[in-house]
Structures are given as C-alpha cells and as structure tokens.
C-alpha positions as CSV (number, residue, x, y, z in Angstrom):
1,M,-105.7,-30.7,16.1
2,S,-105.1,-28.6,18.5
3,S,-103.2,-31.8,20.0
4,A,-101.1,-32.3,17.2
5,N,-100.1,-29.3,17.0
6,P,-98.3,-29.3,20.7
7,R,-96.3,-32.4,18.9
8,V,-95.5,-31.0,15.9
9,S,-93.8,-27.7,17.6
10,L,-91.9,-30.0,20.1
11,M,-91.1,-32.4,17.4
12,V,-90.0,-29.3,14.9
13,W,-87.9,-28.1,17.8
14,L,-86.8,-31.2,18.9
15,G,-85.5,-31.9,15.2
16,C,-84.3,-28.0,15.9
17,A,-82.7,-28.5,18.5
18,F,-81.4,-31.6,17.1
19,F,-80.0,-30.4,14.2
20,G,-78.1,-27.1,15.7
21,L,-76.7,-29.4,19.1
22,L,-75.5,-31.9,15.8
23,A,-73.9,-28.2,13.8
24,A,-72.9,-27.0,17.1
25,T,-70.7,-30.3,17.7
26,I,-69.8,-30.2,14.1
27,G,-68.5,-27.0,14.6
28,V,-67.0,-27.6,17.7
29,V,-65.1,-30.5,15.9
30,G,-63.6,-28.8,12.9
31,W,-62.6,-26.0,15.4
32,V,-60.8,-28.2,17.5
33,G,-59.5,-30.2,13.9
34,A,-58.6,-27.0,12.4
35,S,-56.7,-25.6,15.6
36,S,-54.8,-28.4,16.2
37,A,-53.7,-29.1,12.5
38,T,-53.0,-24.9,12.3
39,R,-50.8,-25.5,15.6
40,T,-49.1,-28.6,14.9
41,G,-48.4,-27.0,11.3
42,E,-47.0,-23.8,13.0
43,R,-45.4,-25.9,15.3
44,I,-43.1,-28.3,13.1
45,A,-42.6,-25.1,10.2
46,T,-41.4,-22.8,13.8
47,D,-39.2,-25.8,14.5
48,E,-38.0,-26.9,11.3
49,V,-36.8,-22.6,10.6
50,A,-35.0,-23.0,14.0
51,T,-33.0,-25.8,13.3
52,L,-32.4,-24.8,9.2
53,T,-31.5,-21.2,11.1
54,L,-29.0,-22.6,13.5
55,T,-27.6,-24.9,10.5
56,A,-27.0,-22.1,8.4
57,G,-25.9,-19.8,10.6
58,L,-23.3,-23.1,12.0
59,G,-21.9,-23.1,8.2
60,R,-21.6,-19.3,8.1
61,D,-19.1,-18.9,11.0
62,L,-17.4,-21.9,10.1
63,D,-16.7,-20.0,6.7
64,A,-16.2,-16.9,8.7
65,I,-13.5,-18.1,10.9
66,Y,-11.8,-20.8,7.8
67,L,-11.5,-17.5,5.3
68,T,-9.2,-16.2,8.9
69,G,-7.3,-19.0,9.3
70,R,-6.4,-19.2,6.0
71,T,-5.7,-15.2,6.0
72,L,-3.9,-15.7,8.8
73,T,-1.3,-18.7,7.9
74,L,-0.6,-15.6,4.8
75,V,0.1,-12.6,7.0
76,S,3.3,-12.1,8.0
77,T,2.6,-8.6,9.6
78,P,3.0,-8.6,13.1
79,A,0.0,-6.2,13.8
80,R,-2.5,-8.0,11.5
81,R,-1.4,-11.2,12.4
82,A,-2.3,-10.1,16.4
83,Q,-5.7,-8.5,15.0
84,L,-6.6,-11.7,13.6
85,V,-5.6,-14.0,16.0
86,D,-7.6,-11.5,18.4
87,T,-10.5,-12.4,16.1
88,L,-10.0,-15.5,16.5
89,A,-9.4,-16.3,19.4
90,N,-12.4,-14.0,21.3
91,H,-14.8,-14.0,18.7
92,Q,-15.4,-16.6,16.0
93,I,-13.8,-19.8,18.2
94,P,-16.6,-18.6,20.8
95,T,-19.1,-18.5,18.0
96,I,-18.8,-21.6,16.8
97,E,-19.0,-23.2,20.3
98,A,-22.2,-21.6,21.1
99,D,-23.6,-22.4,17.7
100,L,-22.9,-25.7,18.3
101,A,-24.8,-25.9,21.3
102,A,-27.4,-24.4,19.9
103,V,-27.2,-27.2,17.1
104,R,-26.8,-29.8,20.1
105,A,-29.6,-28.5,21.5
106,S,-32.1,-28.5,18.5
107,H,-31.7,-32.1,18.2
108,A,-31.7,-33.5,21.8
109,D,-35.1,-35.3,20.7
110,N,-33.9,-36.4,17.6
111,G,-32.9,-40.1,18.5
112,D,-29.2,-41.7,18.7
113,R,-28.4,-41.4,15.0
114,E,-29.4,-38.2,14.9
115,N,-27.4,-37.5,18.2
116,A,-24.3,-39.2,17.2
117,E,-23.6,-36.7,14.2
118,I,-23.6,-34.3,16.0
119,D,-21.3,-35.6,18.3
120,L,-19.3,-36.5,14.3
121,L,-19.7,-32.3,13.8
122,A,-18.5,-31.9,17.4
123,S,-15.4,-34.5,17.0
124,R,-14.5,-32.5,13.7
125,W,-14.9,-28.7,15.3
126,A,-12.4,-29.9,17.8
127,S,-9.9,-31.4,15.3
128,M,-10.0,-27.9,13.0
129,R,-10.3,-25.5,16.3
130,A,-6.7,-27.5,17.1
131,V,-5.1,-26.7,13.9
132,L,-6.2,-23.1,13.8
133,N,-4.5,-22.6,17.6
134,D,-1.3,-24.4,15.9
135,I,-1.6,-21.6,12.5
136,R,-2.3,-18.7,15.6
137,D,0.8,-20.0,17.4
138,A,2.9,-20.9,14.2
139,A,5.9,-18.5,13.6
140,P,8.0,-19.2,10.4
141,A,6.5,-19.1,7.1
142,S,6.9,-22.7,6.4
143,D,4.8,-24.1,9.6
144,R,2.0,-21.8,8.2
145,A,1.9,-23.2,4.8
146,R,2.5,-26.4,5.5
147,L,-0.5,-26.3,8.5
148,D,-2.7,-24.3,5.8
149,G,-3.0,-27.8,4.1
150,G,-4.1,-29.0,7.6
151,L,-6.4,-26.5,7.9
152,V,-8.1,-27.2,4.4
153,A,-8.1,-31.2,5.8
154,V,-10.3,-30.8,8.2
155,F,-12.7,-28.0,7.0
156,D,-13.2,-29.6,4.1
157,P,-15.4,-32.9,5.6
158,L,-17.1,-30.4,8.6
159,D,-18.1,-28.4,5.5
160,S,-20.1,-31.0,3.7
161,Q,-21.1,-32.0,6.9
162,V,-22.6,-29.4,7.7
163,D,-24.0,-29.2,3.8
164,S,-25.7,-32.7,4.6
165,L,-27.6,-31.3,7.4
166,L,-28.9,-28.5,5.6
167,Q,-30.2,-30.8,3.0
168,R,-32.0,-33.5,5.7
169,E,-33.2,-30.4,7.6
170,E,-34.7,-29.1,4.4
171,A,-36.5,-33.4,3.3
172,D,-37.2,-33.3,7.4
173,A,-38.9,-30.1,6.6
174,V,-40.5,-30.7,3.8
175,A,-41.8,-34.5,5.3
176,N,-43.1,-33.4,7.7
177,Q,-45.0,-31.0,6.1
178,K,-46.9,-33.6,4.3
179,A,-47.7,-35.6,7.4
180,A,-49.6,-32.3,8.3
181,S,-51.0,-31.7,4.7
182,A,-52.3,-35.9,5.6
183,L,-53.4,-35.3,9.3
184,N,-56.0,-32.3,7.6
185,S,-57.1,-34.5,5.6
186,R,-58.4,-36.8,7.6
187,I,-60.0,-34.6,9.6
188,T,-61.6,-32.9,6.1
189,W,-62.4,-36.1,5.0
190,A,-64.8,-36.6,9.1
191,L,-66.0,-33.5,8.9
192,L,-67.5,-34.2,4.9
193,A,-69.0,-37.0,6.4
194,S,-71.1,-35.1,8.9
195,V,-72.2,-32.1,7.0
196,A,-70.7,-30.4,3.9
197,V,-70.2,-26.8,6.2
198,A,-67.7,-28.8,8.6
199,L,-66.1,-29.7,5.4
200,L,-65.9,-26.2,4.1
201,A,-64.0,-25.2,7.5
202,A,-61.6,-27.9,7.5
203,V,-60.8,-27.6,3.8
204,G,-60.3,-23.5,4.3
205,A,-58.5,-24.6,8.3
206,G,-56.6,-27.2,6.3
207,W,-55.0,-25.2,3.3
208,A,-54.4,-21.8,6.0
209,G,-52.6,-23.9,7.7
210,S,-50.4,-25.0,4.6
211,R,-50.1,-21.6,3.3
212,A,-48.8,-20.5,6.9
213,M,-46.2,-23.4,6.5
214,R,-45.2,-22.6,3.3
215,R,-44.2,-18.4,4.1
216,A,-42.2,-20.1,6.9
217,I,-40.0,-22.8,5.8
218,E,-39.9,-20.5,2.3
219,P,-38.3,-17.6,3.9
220,A,-35.5,-20.0,5.2
221,K,-34.4,-21.6,2.1
222,E,-34.0,-18.2,0.9
223,Q,-32.0,-16.8,3.3
224,V,-29.8,-20.5,3.1
225,D,-28.9,-20.3,-0.6
226,F,-28.1,-16.7,-0.4
227,T,-25.6,-17.7,2.5
228,D,-24.7,-20.6,0.4
229,T,-24.1,-18.8,-2.7
230,L,-22.4,-15.7,-1.0
231,Q,-19.4,-18.3,0.2
232,L,-18.8,-18.3,-4.0
233,A,-18.1,-14.5,-4.5
234,E,-14.8,-14.4,-6.3
235,D,-14.5,-10.4,-4.8
236,E,-16.4,-7.8,-3.5
237,G,-18.3,-7.0,-6.5
238,E,-19.8,-9.9,-7.3
239,A,-21.1,-10.1,-3.3
240,H,-22.4,-6.7,-3.6
241,R,-24.6,-7.7,-6.5
242,L,-25.2,-10.8,-4.4
243,L,-26.6,-8.9,-1.7
244,R,-28.5,-6.3,-4.0
245,C,-30.4,-9.2,-6.1
246,H,-31.3,-11.3,-2.9
247,L,-32.5,-8.1,-1.5
248,E,-34.0,-7.4,-4.4
249,R,-35.8,-10.6,-4.7
250,T,-36.7,-11.1,-1.3
251,V,-38.2,-8.0,-0.1
252,S,-40.9,-6.9,-2.5
253,G,-40.6,-3.6,-4.9
254,A,-38.1,-2.4,-3.0
255,S,-34.8,-1.1,-4.6
256,V,-31.0,-2.0,-2.6
257,T,-27.9,0.1,-3.1
258,V,-24.5,-0.7,-1.1
259,L,-22.0,1.9,0.0
260,N,-19.0,1.6,0.6
261,R,-16.6,3.3,2.9
262,N,-13.7,4.5,2.3
263,N,-11.1,5.4,4.8
264,S,-8.4,6.3,2.3
265,A,-10.1,9.5,0.9
266,D,-13.0,9.6,3.7
267,R,-15.6,9.1,1.0
268,L,-18.7,6.8,1.1
269,E,-19.4,5.7,-2.3
270,A,-21.7,3.9,-4.0
271,V,-20.6,0.1,-5.2
272,T,-23.7,-0.4,-6.8
273,E,-25.2,0.6,-10.0
274,L,-27.4,3.4,-9.4
275,P,-30.4,4.1,-11.8
276,Q,-30.5,7.0,-13.4
277,G,-32.1,10.4,-12.1
278,S,-32.3,8.3,-8.8
279,P,-31.7,11.0,-6.0
280,L,-28.6,9.9,-4.6
281,H,-26.4,10.8,-7.4
282,E,-26.6,14.3,-5.9
283,G,-26.8,12.5,-1.8
284,L,-23.7,11.1,-3.0
285,R,-21.6,13.7,-4.7
286,H,-19.8,15.1,-1.5
287,A,-20.6,12.6,0.9
288,E,-18.4,11.6,4.1
289,P,-18.8,8.2,5.9
290,R,-19.9,10.3,8.4
291,S,-23.4,11.6,6.1
292,C,-25.1,8.3,6.5
293,L,-26.8,8.0,9.4
294,A,-26.1,4.6,10.2
295,V,-22.6,4.6,9.6
296,R,-21.9,6.9,11.8
297,S,-24.0,5.4,14.4
298,G,-23.7,1.9,13.8
299,R,-27.7,1.5,13.5
300,A,-30.2,0.8,11.1
301,H,-32.0,4.2,10.1
302,E,-35.1,4.4,8.7
303,E,-36.9,7.8,6.8
304,G,-39.8,8.2,5.2
305,D,-42.7,10.1,3.4
306,H,-45.1,10.8,6.6
307,T,-42.3,10.7,9.6
308,A,-39.9,13.2,10.5
309,S,-36.8,12.2,11.6
310,L,-34.9,14.5,14.3
311,L,-31.7,14.3,13.4
312,G,-32.6,13.7,9.0
313,C,-29.5,11.2,7.0
314,S,-28.4,14.0,3.8
315,V,-27.7,10.5,2.2
316,C,-30.9,9.1,1.8
317,A,-33.0,11.9,2.9
318,G,-34.1,12.5,-1.0
319,C,-34.8,9.2,-2.0
320,P,-39.1,8.5,-2.2
321,G,-41.4,7.0,-0.7
322,R,-39.8,4.6,2.5
323,S,-36.0,3.8,3.2
324,T,-34.1,2.0,5.4
325,C,-30.9,2.0,5.4
326,T,-28.7,-1.0,7.4
327,P,-25.0,-0.5,8.5
328,L,-22.3,-3.6,7.3
329,T,-20.7,-4.0,11.2
330,V,-17.8,-6.6,10.9
331,G,-16.0,-6.9,14.8
332,G,-18.2,-3.3,15.8
333,E,-16.1,-1.9,12.8
334,V,-19.1,-0.1,10.0
335,I,-17.3,-1.1,6.4
336,G,-20.2,0.0,4.9
337,S,-24.0,0.3,4.5
338,V,-27.7,-1.1,3.1
339,L,-29.8,0.9,1.6
340,V,-33.2,-0.3,0.6
341,T,-35.5,1.9,-0.5
342,R,-39.4,1.5,-1.7
343,P,-43.0,3.0,-1.8
344,A,-45.0,1.4,0.9
345,A,-43.8,0.7,4.8
346,Y,-41.9,-2.1,5.9
347,T,-43.2,-5.4,7.5
348,M,-41.8,-6.9,10.8
349,V,-40.9,-9.8,8.5
350,D,-39.3,-7.2,5.4
351,L,-36.8,-5.5,8.3
352,Q,-35.6,-8.9,10.2
353,R,-34.9,-10.4,6.5
354,I,-32.4,-6.7,5.7
355,R,-31.2,-7.0,8.6
356,D,-30.5,-11.4,8.9
357,S,-28.9,-10.7,4.9
358,V,-27.1,-7.8,5.8
359,G,-24.9,-9.1,8.5
360,Q,-24.9,-12.3,6.9
361,A,-22.8,-10.8,4.4
362,A,-20.8,-8.5,6.5
363,P,-17.5,-10.9,7.4
364,V,-17.6,-12.1,4.0
365,L,-17.4,-8.8,2.1
366,A,-14.9,-8.6,5.2
367,N,-12.8,-11.4,4.4
368,L,-12.6,-10.3,0.9
369,R,-11.5,-7.0,1.0
370,N,-9.1,-8.4,2.7
371,L,-7.7,-10.5,0.8
372,A,-7.4,-8.6,-2.1
373,I,-5.8,-5.7,0.1
374,A,-3.2,-8.5,0.3
375,E,-2.8,-9.5,-3.1
376,L,-2.1,-5.6,-3.7
377,R,0.5,-5.4,-1.5
378,A,1.7,-8.5,-2.8
379,A,2.1,-7.0,-6.2
380,T,3.1,-3.7,-5.0
381,D,6.9,-1.9,-3.5
382,S,6.2,-0.5,-0.5
383,L,8.8,2.7,-1.2
384,T,7.5,3.7,-4.8
385,G,4.6,2.8,-4.6
386,L,4.9,1.0,-8.0
387,P,4.3,-2.9,-9.4
388,N,6.9,-4.8,-8.0
389,K,9.5,-7.1,-10.4
390,R,7.1,-10.0,-10.2
391,A,3.8,-7.6,-11.1
392,A,5.8,-6.1,-14.2
393,A,6.5,-9.3,-15.4
394,D,3.1,-11.0,-15.3
395,S,2.2,-7.5,-16.9
396,L,4.5,-7.6,-19.3
397,K,3.3,-11.3,-20.4
398,R,-0.5,-9.7,-20.4
399,L,-0.2,-7.1,-22.2
400,L,2.2,-8.5,-25.1
401,A,-0.1,-11.8,-25.0
402,Q,-2.9,-8.8,-26.4
403,A,-0.5,-6.9,-28.7
404,L,0.3,-10.4,-30.2
405,R,-3.7,-10.8,-30.3
406,T,-4.9,-7.5,-31.8
407,R,-1.7,-6.5,-33.9
408,S,-0.9,-3.2,-32.4
409,P,3.1,-2.6,-31.2
410,L,4.3,-1.9,-27.8
411,S,7.4,-0.8,-26.1
412,L,9.3,-1.8,-22.9
413,L,11.8,0.4,-21.3
414,M,14.3,-0.1,-18.9
415,L,15.5,2.7,-16.6
416,D,18.3,2.6,-14.1
417,L,19.0,5.4,-12.1
418,D,23.1,7.0,-12.8
419,H,25.6,7.1,-10.0
420,F,22.7,5.7,-7.2
421,R,25.6,4.1,-5.2
422,D,27.3,7.3,-4.8
423,I,24.1,8.6,-3.6
424,N,23.9,6.1,-0.7
425,E,27.7,6.6,0.2
426,R,27.8,10.2,0.1
427,F,24.5,11.1,1.4
428,G,23.4,7.9,3.4
429,H,20.3,5.7,2.4
430,P,17.8,7.9,3.5
431,A,18.8,10.3,0.5
432,G,18.6,6.9,-1.9
433,D,15.2,5.9,-1.0
434,Q,14.0,9.8,-1.2
435,A,15.6,9.5,-4.7
436,L,13.5,6.3,-6.0
437,A,10.5,7.5,-4.2
438,N,10.3,10.9,-6.3
439,V,11.4,8.6,-9.5
440,G,8.4,6.2,-8.7
441,A,6.0,9.6,-8.5
442,A,8.1,11.5,-11.8
443,L,7.1,8.2,-13.6
444,R,3.2,7.9,-12.8
445,S,2.9,11.9,-13.3
446,S,4.8,10.7,-17.2
447,L,2.8,8.3,-18.4
448,R,-1.2,7.0,-19.5
449,A,-3.1,5.5,-17.4
450,S,-3.1,2.6,-19.4
451,D,1.3,2.3,-19.6
452,F,2.6,0.5,-16.6
453,A,5.3,1.4,-14.9
454,G,6.7,-0.9,-11.9
455,R,10.1,-1.5,-10.3
456,N,12.2,-4.5,-10.6
457,G,14.8,-4.0,-7.5
458,G,17.1,-1.8,-6.6
459,E,17.3,1.6,-8.5
460,E,16.3,-0.4,-12.0
461,F,12.5,0.6,-13.1
462,V,10.9,-1.1,-16.1
463,V,8.0,0.3,-18.3
464,I,5.6,-1.0,-20.6
465,L,4.0,1.7,-23.3
466,P,1.2,-0.4,-24.7
467,D,-0.2,1.1,-28.7
468,T,3.4,2.1,-28.9
469,D,5.4,1.9,-31.5
470,L,9.8,2.4,-31.4
471,L,9.1,6.0,-32.1
472,G,6.7,7.0,-30.0
473,A,8.8,4.8,-27.2
474,E,11.8,7.0,-27.5
475,V,9.3,10.5,-27.3
476,V,8.0,9.0,-23.8
477,A,11.7,7.6,-23.2
478,E,12.9,11.0,-23.4
479,G,10.4,12.7,-21.5
480,I,11.0,10.4,-19.3
481,R,14.3,11.4,-18.7
482,A,14.1,14.7,-18.9
483,T,11.4,15.1,-16.0
484,I,14.2,13.0,-13.8
485,A,16.7,15.1,-14.8
486,E,14.8,17.9,-13.1
487,I,14.4,16.1,-9.8
488,I,16.3,17.8,-7.2
489,L,16.6,16.3,-3.5
490,P,15.8,19.2,-1.0
491,G,18.7,19.9,1.3
492,L,21.7,18.5,-1.1
493,D,23.4,19.5,-4.1
494,L,22.3,16.9,-6.1
495,R,20.6,15.8,-9.6
496,V,19.0,12.7,-10.4
497,T,20.0,11.5,-13.4
498,A,19.1,8.0,-15.3
499,S,20.1,5.9,-18.4
500,V,17.1,4.5,-20.7
501,G,17.6,1.2,-23.1
502,V,14.1,1.0,-25.4
503,A,13.0,-2.4,-26.8
504,A,9.8,-2.6,-29.0
505,Y,7.8,-5.5,-30.6
506,P,7.6,-6.1,-33.6
507,V,11.0,-4.5,-34.5
508,H,12.4,-6.0,-31.9
509,A,10.8,-8.9,-30.6
510,T,8.0,-11.5,-30.3
511,G,9.0,-12.6,-26.7
512,A,8.8,-11.0,-23.3
513,E,12.5,-12.5,-22.4
514,Q,13.9,-11.3,-25.1
515,L,12.5,-8.1,-25.5
516,E,13.7,-7.6,-21.6
517,R,17.5,-8.5,-22.9
518,L,17.0,-6.1,-25.5
519,A,16.0,-3.4,-24.1
520,D,18.5,-4.3,-21.4
521,S,21.3,-4.1,-23.1
522,A,20.7,-1.3,-24.9
523,L,20.1,-0.5,-20.9
524,Y,24.0,-1.5,-20.6
525,V,25.3,0.6,-23.9
526,A,23.7,3.6,-22.8
527,K,25.5,3.9,-19.4
528,R,28.7,2.9,-20.8
529,S,27.9,5.7,-23.2
530,G,27.9,8.4,-20.5
531,R,24.4,7.6,-18.9
532,N,21.8,10.3,-18.7
533,R,20.7,8.9,-22.5
534,V,18.2,6.5,-24.1
535,E,19.6,3.8,-26.1
536,V,17.5,2.5,-28.4
537,A,18.1,-1.9,-29.4
538,A,19.9,-2.5,-32.6
539,P,16.8,-4.2,-35.2
540,P,17.2,-7.6,-35.9
541,T,18.5,-7.2,-39.2
542,E,21.6,-4.2,-37.7
543,P,24.7,-5.7,-36.6
544,A,25.6,-5.0,-33.0
545,A,26.8,-1.9,-32.1
546,P,30.3,-1.3,-30.4
547,A,29.7,-1.1,-26.4
548,A,32.7,1.6,-26.2
549,D,33.0,5.1,-25.6
550,L,33.1,7.3,-28.1
551,D,37.0,8.5,-27.7
552,G,38.0,4.6,-27.4
553,S,38.2,5.0,-24.2
554,A,38.1,2.6,-21.4
555,P,34.2,3.5,-20.1
556,E,32.9,4.7,-16.9
557,P,32.5,2.1,-14.0
558,S,28.3,0.9,-14.3
559,D,26.3,1.7,-10.7
560,A,25.1,-1.6,-11.3
561,P,26.9,-4.8,-11.9
562,P,28.4,-4.8,-15.5
563,R,25.4,-7.0,-17.8
564,A,26.6,-8.4,-21.1
565,P,24.9,-7.2,-23.6
566,A,21.9,-9.9,-25.1
567,P,22.3,-10.8,-28.4
568,S,19.0,-11.2,-30.4
569,S,18.1,-14.1,-32.1
570,N,20.2,-13.1,-35.2
571,G,23.4,-11.6,-33.1
572,A,22.3,-8.4,-33.4
573,L,22.8,-6.4,-29.9
574,V,21.6,-2.1,-29.7
575,S,22.4,0.7,-31.8
576,S,23.3,4.0,-29.8
577,R,21.0,7.8,-30.2
578,P,22.6,9.9,-27.5
579,A,20.0,11.5,-26.1
580,S,18.8,15.1,-27.1
581,S,19.1,18.3,-24.9
C-alpha cells in the first residue's frame, strides 16, 4: 500500500499536470484564436469604415462643388461671382483633389480592377474640372447657360460612379464580415473538439468581435445615408429637419435644435420646432448671434449640470442635463449652430458623430440659402422692394386659380403715377426714383398681409386683393390713392398722385389676361378723366364708357404711352367713377 500510494499520487499529479497542461494549451490556443479573430474583425471594420468615409466625403464634396458651379452660371453680380470663383478655385477644387488622392491610396492594394475604376473616376473629375474652369472664365450669360448643360452632363456619370463605389464598399464590408464570422466558427469547432470551456470562450470572442464589427460599420452606413438624403433637400427647412432627425436618431436620448444666424435682423433664431416649455424659448427671446458662444467663437461649446464654464452661454445655460453646441461653419463664416441636449454625458463617439453630421450639413445649408436668396432677388424690384412684373403675373394666376377653386371674390388694381415724366425732366431721375420708392412704401403700409403689391415697370404698379369684392376694392383703391396723394418729396415743391383702375372677379372676368386688360382700360379712363382718381371697369352687360373729358375737349396727354381700351368678351369697356374728395 505504501509503494502503491506514491504511484497513485504520482499518477494523480501526472494526470492533474496533464489536464492542467492540456487546459493551459487549450486556453492559449483559444486566447490566440480569439485574439486573432478580434484583430482581423477590427482591421476589416476599420479599413472598410475608412474607405466608406473617404468615398462618402468625396461624394459630398462633389455635390458641393456641383452646386457652386451651377450657382456660378446663374449669378451675374461681379462681387458674388468673384466670391464663388474664389471658393471654387481655392477651397473646393483642392479639396476634391485631396479626396481623390485619399480614395486612391485606400484602394492601392485592391487589385488592378479597382485601380482602373479609380483612374476612370479621376478622368471624369478632370472633365468636370475643365467645365468648371470654363464656367469660371465665361463672361456672357449665353456661354454660362451653355456650360451649365455641360456641367450637368459631366457630373451625372461621375456622381453615379461614386454611388456605385459606395454600394460596392458596403457589399465588400458585408462579405468581409461573413469571412470573419467563418473564421470564428472554425476556431470554435476546433476548441469544441478539445473542451467545452474553450468552446464557450471562442463563442464569446466571436460574438464580441462580430458585435464590435457591426458597431463600427453601422454608424458609417447611417452617416452615408444621411449624406445622400441631405442632397435631396429642396429648401433650408427640409435640410434643418433632416439634420435634427438624424442626430436624434443616432445620439441616444438627445434633443436637437438648429439655430440660424439672421444677420439682417441681428438675431439668433430657432429654425426647428422647440418643445413646449423648453428653456430655449426664454434664452432666444432677445438673443443676438454673439449670444451663442459657439457662434461667437466658431468652436463647439459644452455646458453641463456638473461643469461650470468660465464664460457661460446665455442661450443654452438654462437647458437641463448636458448640452453641446456646434457651429455651422462654411468657408470660415458661421451661419448658425446646432444645439444638442440630453441628461447623460456624451461619449467621444457621440461628439464625433455630431461634428461629422454638422460639418456635412453646413455647406448644403449654405448652398440652399444662397439659391433661395438668388430666387428672391430675381423676383424683386430693387428700387421699391416690391415683387417685379414676372412675380406679379405669377401671383395673379395663382391667386385667381385659388379664387376659382374656393368661389371667393378677387380684385385687381392697376396704378400709374401722374405726370411722372415731368418729375424726371424737372427734378432729375433721383427724384423720380425717390417717388417710386415712396409709393412702394405707401402700398406696403396700406395693404393686408394676404394682399399683393408689385411693380409692373416704369411708374406702373399692380395690387391684387384676394377675398375682396368690387365694393371693397373701390374702398381700398381710394385709400391707396389718398395715401399716395399725401406723399411729398423732401426739398421739392411737388406732390405725387396716382390714377387707379379697378377690375374684379367674377364681376368683370374669369381669366387673368382679361382681368388685366379691363383694369388697364379703367386706368386709361382715369388718366383721360383728369388723373388722381379711381375708375372701375364696366360690367360685361354695360356699354363701353366714352373715353373723353367731361367738357368734350381733347384729353390731356398721358404720362405713359397711350393704351387703347381693351373690350371685354361682349365689347364692354369701363365705367367712370370720380374719386371722393
């Protein structure tokens, strides 16, 4: 027994040592295998995310330079063109070149096929850059219009290729993820054959690696989706809502407010809806752009319950929890900021996601704002600030169509300043311009917010009165005539007066052109009948009114070229009504 005991003990120790060594070997093999799978997954995820980010950045920058190029074909103001040319040459084109170099470097080890595609991408960009250079140097508007079509033609295949490249990168990411999962499975089966503990360890490592890979890829896919969707925004409001929705979806528990810098009113305004009871209602009540520290400094600013800033922000200081405010910066200019608040602290991933999203949205918002300003200026008379003739014609068609649908009345006034040619000849064109500007201000002060006033050109104005019958239009016309008659030009012994013609739907006409002709005919009669008066077009059933002075004498010459009275469908012209004293 004594000799057996040492042998049993030795065998027990040898068995323990063997199983211990086996367990240690299995543990080492499992640890090495799991570490290898995790490193492979992380490397694949990092490479794919980096490639996706570079390609998405290239697509975003191509969209921005395309918008700049198209805007440049529309703008004729030298200062604005110079600004756009500077942005194009000194910022956007170098950025695209850097993006292409980075994309080429990321595909350097991916084989001849992908390198050939990158070469094609660079060739198409060279064609687009040549068109942009031509647009930059083109002076006549006709050349710019022709080059605009050329820009669209070279951009479409380039944009499609970038989209295809993004889709393939996403597909490659999925394929590589499957390959990594297969590697984890093989390691798992090898460990299962040895011991259950090693199997559980391998499964855990594989699950952790897959989860880390998904966490690395999914944010990049969400960011790419946001970038693509942002390019579809038709106006600033839609882009603001997209930015808010994206951040609230990707940053857990966050509430997002987009703030706009209104330089003309020196105000900082919320352009996304504020929740009821939000402290931002009070913080923005009298806020100027400099009130927001992010706008003032051009850097992200953070506030929190547990951190006291050396200089607090008067806008977001009252927000509970943690807040981070990131400026919307384009070309060194801050156009607004994005305020994100939530109860919990932000991780580095959250902050990076916010910065990336705001950086992608800023140039899109700036381009949409510039396009909106260009459209507004194209439809506005610069002297009076009123809509121009084209905008007036469009508004009449739109408002008359609405009146037809709702069966509500609508009236049209045509105004013409009396003796305007004499004003220019006696006192010079500056006096005439001042008279026109004063009449524009008088029209704006005499009308409702729903009414429309525009300048038809020269000394002629048009007023559209929705939901106003003929009797109400006469009252408004008389009020406008009296208001204009009170205008006195400073330093000049001169009063400004106007003649007004009135026509109404459905009393006189149901079409825009016929309504304009009848109102214009009434204006002609007002001119022939002594000026500084209101005349109403005759209903279709009334005979045409004579276009002669009351004493039968020849009419006084009109300021504008004479307009022949335009008959209605049954030959009626206008009926005369003297202006009230």
